N, C-alpha and C positions, 0 to 999 in steps of 0.2 A: 707645590711651587706656584706662586702667583704669576699671572700673565703680565707682560710688560707692554704698555701702550704708550706710543709716542704721539704727542699733539704738536703739529707744526702750524702755528697761527699767530699772526702779529697783533691781533686785537688785544686791548689792555685787560679786559675782564673775563671774557667768555672762556678762554682756555683754562684759566684757573678754576672757574666755576665747574667746568666739566671734570677737571682733575680731582677736585674735592669729592664730587658726586661718585665718580668711578672708584676713587680710593675707598669710599665707604662700602663699596660692593666687592672689595677684596683685590682690586687690580693695582698694580704698581704703575704710576703714571709720571711722565716727564713732559715738560712743555718747552718749546723753543720758538723763536719768532722769525727765523729765517730758514730758507730751504737748504743752504749749504751746511748750516749747523745740524739740521736734521739728518742730512745724508751722512755726516761724520758719525753721528750716534749709531745709525743703522750699520755702518761699517764696523764699528767698534763693539757693539752690544748685540745680544740676541733679542731682537724686537719681534713681538707677536702680532702687533696691529698698529697701523698709522692712521691718525685722523689728520687730514691734510686740507688746509684752506686753499681755495683756488687763487685768491689774490694775495700775493706775498711781495715784500720788497726784494729787489734783486731777481733771483730765479723765480719764474712763475710757478704756480701749482702744477700746471700741466708738464712743465719741464722737469720738475722734481719727480713727478709720477713716472715719466719716461726713464729717468735714471734709476729709480727704484726698480722698475720692471726689468731693466737691463742687468742689474746686479742681484736682485732677489725676486725672481719671477712669480713666486708663490706667496709672497708676503701680502696679506690683505690690506688694502688702502680704502678708506672711506673718505669721500670728498665732502667738504663743508663749503657751501656756496650761498650767496645771496640770491634773492628772487630773480634779479635780472640776469643772472649768469647760468640759467638752466641749460642753454645751448652748449655752453662750455662744459657743464657737468655731463651732458650726454656724450660729448667728445671724450671726456675722461673715462667714461664707461667703456667706450670703444678701445681706449688705450689699455684697459685692464683693471680699472678701479672696481672694487667689490660692490660698492653702493655709493649713494650720495644723499646728503641731508640738506634741506633748505634751512638756513639760519632762522631762528625763531622756533626751532623744533622743541618739543617737550623732552625733558631729560629721560623720562621713562621710555619714550620712543627711541632715543639714542641708545639706551641700555639694551633694548631688544635687538637693534641693528648690530651693535657691538658683539653681543652674545652669538648671534647667527654667523657673523663673519669669523669669529674665533672658532666656532664648531667646525666650519668648513676648513679653516686653516689647520686645525688639529687633525682632521681626516687626511688632508694632503700630506702633513708631516709624517703621520703614521704609515701611509702608503709609501712615501719616499724612503722611510727607514727600512720597511720590509723589503723594498726593492734593493736597497743598498746592502742589507744583510744577505739577501739571496745572491746578489751580484758578487759580493766579497767571497761568499762561500764557494762559488764556482770559479772565480778568477784566481784565488790565492790558496785556498785550503786544500784542494784536491787535484789541481793541475800544477804539479810541482816537478822540479827536476833541474839538475845541473848539467846533464849530458848534452852533447851536441844534437842528438836526435830529438830530445825534448825541446831544445831551443828552437829547432825548426818547426816543431808542432805549435809552440807559442806563436811564432810569426805567422804560420798558416791560419791559425784560429783568428788572429786579429785581421788578417787580410780577407778571409772568408766572411767575417762579420760585416765588414764594410760593403761587400758586394751583396746587397740585401736580398736579391731575388734568385740568385744562382742556387741550383740544387747542390747538395753536398753528400758525398759518400764517405763514411768513416769506417775503416777496416782495422782489425786487430783481434787478438785472442780474447776469449771470455775473461772478464774481470779487469781489463786494461783501462776501463773508464770511458767507454764510448758515449754513454748517455751523459756523463759529466761534461764531456767536450761539446756535445750537442747543446746542452744547457748554456755553456759558456758562450758559444756562438750566438745563441738567441739573446742572452743578457747583454752582450756587447754590441748588438745590432740595433738599428732604428726600430725593430719590432719588439724591443724589450718590454714595452708597456702592453703588448698584446698577449694572447694566450700561448702557452706551450702545451701541446697535446701529444703525449706519448702513446705508442701502440706497439706491443711485442707481437710480431706476426707468428712467432712459434708458440705463443701461449694461448692462442684462440683457435677454436675449430675452424677449418677451412670454410664450412658452410655458413659460418656466422661472420666471417671476415668482411664480406661485402656490405652487409647491413651495418656493421660497426663503422666502416669507413664512410659509406654514402648515406646512411640513414634510410628511412622508408616513409611512405604515405600510409594513411589508414587503409586497412584491408588489403595491403600488398601481399600478405600471406595470412595464414589462419590466425596466428596470435597477434597480429598487428592491429590493436584497437585504436591507436591514435598515432599522429605523426611523430616521428623521432628524427632529430637532427644527428647526422653522423659526425665523426671526428674531423673530416675535411671542412665541414661547415662551422663546427665549433672552434676550429683553429683559424678562422678567417681573420686576417690582420696580424697573424702571428706565425707560429712555426708548428708543423706536424713532424714528429719524430717517429720514424718507422724502424724499430729495432728488429734485428734478425730478418732483414729483407730477403735473404737467400732462401727462407722457408716459405715465401709467398707462392701459392700455386700459379701455374702459367696463365690460366684464364684471368685471374686477378691482376697479374702483371700487365696484361694487355689493357685492362681498364684503367690501371694507374697511369700507364703511359699516355693514354688519351687525356687524362686530367692534367698531367704535366704540360702537355702540348697546347691544350685549349683553355686551361684555367677555368674549367666548368665541368659539371656533371649532372646526372639525374638521380634523384632519390629512387629507391626501389619502388616500383609501382607508380612513379610520377611521370608526368609529361612536361613539366616546366623545368627548363634548364636553370641550374643554380650557378651563379658566377661567384668566384672566390679569389681572394688575394692571399695566398698561403705560400710560405717557403717550406719545401720538403727536405728534411735531413734524414738520410737512411744510414743504417749501420749493419755490419755483418761480421761474423767470425769465420764464415766459409770462404773458400777460394772460389770467387765468382768466375775467374778465368776458366777454371776446371768445370764449373757448373755450366758455363756457356758451351764448352766443348762437348759436354754430355747432353746438351739440349734441355737442361732443367732451369736455365735462366736466360731470358731474352737479351740478345745483344743490344737491340735498340733501347731497351729500358736501362741497361747498364750505362751506355754512353750518355743517356739523358740524365741519369742520377749523378754520374761521376763528372759533372762539369767542374767541380772542385773536389779533390780527394785528399783525405788525411789518413795516414797510417800510424797507428799507435804501437810503439815497440813494446814487447813483453818486458816484464820487470827484470827477468834474468839477464836481459841484454843491456840493462842500465843499473847495475848493482850499486853505483854511487848514490842512487835515489832512494834506496831501501830505507836507510835510517832517517832520511828527510821525511818520507811518508810516515814512518813509524812515530816520529816526534809530533807530527800534526795530529795523528790519531790519538796519541796520549793526551794532547791538549783538549781535543773534542770530548773524549770519554771522561776526562776529569770533570767537565761541566755536566754531561748527561748522567754520569754515574755518581756524582757527588764525591769524587775521590781527589787525592792530592799526590798523585804519582809524579815524581820530579825527574826521574831518569830511568834509563835502561842500562843495566850493569854491563861492563865491558865483555864479559863472557856471553851474556845473552845477545849482545850486539854481534859478536863473532858468529853465533849460531844463525842469527837472522841473515847475515851476509853470505853465509856458506850455503844456505838453502836455495833450491832452484825455483820456487814459487810458481808451480804449474797453474794455480788459480789467480796469479798476478795480484794486483792491488786489492781486489776484493778479498782474497784469501789473507793478505797481510792485515787488513782491517779487522777481520774476524779473529785472527790470532792475537792482535793487540787487545781487543775487547775481552777475550777470554783470559788473557794474562792479567789484565787489570782487575777482573772479577776475583781471580784466585789470589792476587797479591794482597797481603795484609799491611805492608809498609809503604814506603815512598819510592820503592825501586822494583823494577821488573827483573826477576832472576831466571836462570835457565829452568828451574823447577816449575815455573809458571808457563812454560812453552809446551806445545804438544809433542808427543813422543816422536812423531814422524820428522819433526825438525831436528830434535836432538839426535835421533838415530841416523838421519841423513848426514849430519856432520860427521858422525863417527864412521859411517861407511865411506865418506869421501876421503878419510885419512888413509884408506887402503887403495886409493885410485892408482897409486904407482904400480900396482900389480896388474892393472887393466891391460897394458900393452902385451904382457905375457899371454893373458887369456885370449886376446884378439888374434895374436900371431898364431897360437897353437890351433885355434879354430879354423884359420884359413890356410895355414902352412904346416900341417902336422909333421912333415918329414924334414923340414928345414930348420936350421938354427936361428934363434932370435937375435937380431943385430942389437948390440949394446947401444949404438947411437940412437936407435928408436926409443929405448927406455929413457935415456938421458933427455931427449927432446920432450917427451911427455911429462917427465918430472919437472923440467924447467918451466914448461907452460903452466902446469898446475900451480906451482908455488909463486910464479909471477902474478897470475890472476888473483890468487888469494891475497898476496901482499897489496896489490892495487885496491882490492875491495876493502881490506882492513884500513888502508890509508885514505879512503874516500877518493881514490884516483889522483892523489897528490904524488907525483913521481918521486920527488925528493924524499918524502917520508917512506914511500914503498922501498926505495933503494936502501934506506937505513934499516928497515925491517929485514931486508935480505942480506944485510951485512956488507953491502957494496960501498966502497969509499967514494965513488963518483956516480952521479946520476946518468952520465953518458953510457956507462955499462948497461944500465937498465934499458935505456933507449935502444941500444944496439940489439939486445935480446928481444925486445918488443917488436922491432922491425923484422928480426929473423923469424919469429914465430907468427907474424901477422896479427899481433895484438894491438888493438886501438888504445 
């Protein structure tokens, strides 16, 4: 696709001469004689480059440049100026013009300046597109949910992203998407253009953790041949994500606390203090309150990290989100696997909703990938799901017997109250109907054969079901 160049110049001959020359080199060119007309074209079309005269009737070239910068900050603009307007051209450069040419220029010189400006523009566009794709990925594809708990998470992520320097602690079971949330915070924050450096504290040996974080100077230890910058330094201007922070040894916790308080550190073997501007986001699946009580996690570090805290609910506590996640994963794997799966069969949906998902969203993603590899058609069937999911659903059908087993275990000499059995059976089928109906109470009441939704509301309040 050819590049579209707009010339805004009121001279009678020069713009058309430039247009013919650039047209012969494969560019699409349009000329206008007034700034207002040029601004309308920029609003209506995808313009790749503007050649802008400084002296125009009506709006001046500088005023047109200011308006372009306000609406299209990365659109390259090359100023065309007469010899006596060099000072104005310099002012235009300060306002964001890409370059300027003195009229009387050679057309080959113009072509070189145009090509250079377009190459820079293409680089910016590609970078912007990559950021947009990465941002969309974390904003929409993997942080999804209709439940009240997830709505609260969305609001907290947006609020935390705006508080650019505050440390964040993300808690939740393995597989709930803690790193995804950390990415989303980074991408929505003013630090989005900076680096995002992740480190799993449980995946690296304790004796290597310090050099990984702080880096080292030459000859700090036997194998240190040259200087190495640590992740704290590499994350400068961006975000450092410390996953499984609960696994960090106590001596490293003390050193991390000092970094958070002073925003500086020393490389191993170094005597020069390194200043940094880094936001730290930490995550854990451990109970840090219990770890603090046991003396394995520092209280002062906990309070320093948990300036803002986000807790991710497990998937089993928001069953209405299961099929929403599953459909997103189907879309993603259709692209990466080259498939065209259109739906998950009703029976397979029922099995997914009935399962407890101990591995949370990560487990669901793996299950959908496996099912799509095994599926030959355009639909995921129960046969494509792992046996533990199919078997789990079959075992859940026997749950009505659980109260009997529980009662006999604790009260072997006493009769089992019928009321207890009825309560458990009611709870089980209400939860199943709500899951099947995507937490639509009217639909769930219909599935349970109730004529009025008020009956369902009463039983939900009775059994403490949200």
